C-alpha positions as CSV (number, residue, x, y, z in Angstrom):
1,X,126.5,52.0,79.7
2,X,127.6,54.0,82.7
3,X,125.1,56.7,83.2
4,X,125.3,58.7,86.4
5,X,122.4,61.0,86.9
6,X,124.3,63.3,89.3
7,X,126.9,64.1,86.6
8,X,124.3,65.1,84.0
9,X,123.9,68.7,82.9
10,X,120.1,68.6,83.4
11,X,120.5,67.6,87.1
12,X,123.1,70.2,87.8
13,X,120.9,72.9,86.2
14,X,117.9,71.9,88.2
15,X,119.7,71.4,91.5
16,X,121.8,74.5,91.4
17,X,119.4,77.1,90.1
18,X,115.7,76.1,90.4
19,X,115.5,73.9,93.4
20,X,118.7,74.0,95.4
21,X,119.4,77.7,95.9
22,X,115.8,78.5,96.7
23,X,115.6,75.5,99.1
24,X,118.6,76.8,101.0
25,X,117.3,80.3,101.0
26,X,113.9,79.1,102.3
27,X,115.5,76.9,104.9
28,X,117.6,79.8,106.2
29,X,114.7,82.2,106.3
30,X,112.4,79.7,108.1
31,X,115.1,78.8,110.6
32,X,116.0,82.4,111.4
33,X,112.3,83.4,111.5
34,X,111.5,80.8,114.1
35,X,114.5,81.6,116.2
36,X,113.8,85.3,116.1
37,X,110.2,84.8,117.0
38,X,111.2,82.7,120.0
39,X,113.7,85.3,121.1
40,X,111.2,88.1,120.6
41,X,108.5,86.3,122.6
42,X,110.9,85.6,125.4
43,X,112.0,89.3,125.6
44,X,108.3,90.4,125.4
45,X,107.2,88.1,128.2
46,X,110.1,89.1,130.4
47,X,109.3,92.8,129.7
48,X,105.7,92.4,130.6
49,X,106.5,90.5,133.8
50,X,109.0,93.2,134.7
51,X,106.4,95.9,134.1
52,X,103.8,94.2,136.3
53,X,106.5,93.7,139.0
54,X,107.4,97.4,138.9
55,X,103.8,98.3,139.0
56,X,103.2,96.0,142.0
57,X,106.2,97.4,143.8
58,X,105.0,101.0,143.2
59,X,108.2,101.8,141.4
60,X,106.4,102.6,138.1
61,X,102.8,103.1,137.2
62,X,101.2,101.5,134.2
63,X,98.4,103.3,132.6
64,X,95.9,101.0,130.9
65,X,95.5,103.2,127.9
66,X,99.2,103.4,127.2
67,X,99.7,99.6,127.7
68,X,96.8,98.7,125.4
69,X,97.8,101.2,122.7
70,X,101.3,99.7,122.7
71,X,99.9,96.3,122.3
72,X,97.6,97.5,119.5
73,X,100.7,99.0,117.8
74,X,102.6,95.6,118.1
75,X,99.6,93.8,116.6
76,X,99.4,96.3,113.7
77,X,103.2,95.8,113.0
78,X,102.6,92.0,112.9
79,X,99.7,92.5,110.4
80,X,101.9,94.7,108.2
81,X,104.7,92.0,108.3
82,X,102.3,89.3,107.4
83,X,100.9,91.3,104.4
84,X,104.5,91.9,103.3
85,X,105.4,88.2,103.4
86,X,102.2,87.2,101.7
87,X,102.9,89.7,98.8
88,X,106.5,88.5,98.4
89,X,105.4,84.8,98.3
90,X,102.9,85.7,95.6
91,X,105.7,87.0,93.4
92,X,107.7,83.8,93.4
93,X,107.5,81.7,90.2
94,X,106.4,78.1,90.5
95,X,109.7,76.3,89.7
96,X,111.7,78.0,92.4
97,X,108.7,78.4,94.7
98,X,108.5,74.7,95.4
99,X,112.0,74.5,96.8
100,X,111.6,77.8,98.7
101,X,108.4,76.6,100.4
102,X,109.8,73.2,101.2
103,X,113.0,74.7,102.6
104,X,110.9,77.3,104.6
105,X,108.7,74.6,106.1
106,X,111.8,72.5,107.1
107,X,113.5,75.5,108.5
108,X,110.4,76.2,110.7
109,X,110.4,72.6,111.8
110,X,114.0,72.4,112.8
111,X,114.4,76.0,114.0
C-alpha cells in the first residue's frame, strides 16, 4: 500500500486554505511590521536628535508645549493602532487563526 500523505485531498485542503495561506499572510504582516517599526524608530530618533541640535545651535526654538503635545499625539495614534489590531485579531476564526498567529510570531522573530 503506497499511501503518500502529501498527495491526499485532506492535506491539500488543510495546507492551502486553513493553515498555509493564513500562515504566509501572518508571516508577511509580522515581518513588515517589525521592519517598519525599526525604520520608524530610526527616523524618529534622528528627528529628535536633529531638533535638539537645531535648538542648541539657536537655529530653531523648541517650545516644550508643542513638543509634548506632538508626543502625546504619537502615543494616541499608537493606542488607536493597537486597538484596531486587537479588534481584527478577535474577528479571526480558530482554524485559520492558529496559522496566522504562528506566522505572525515567526515574522516578528525573523524580521
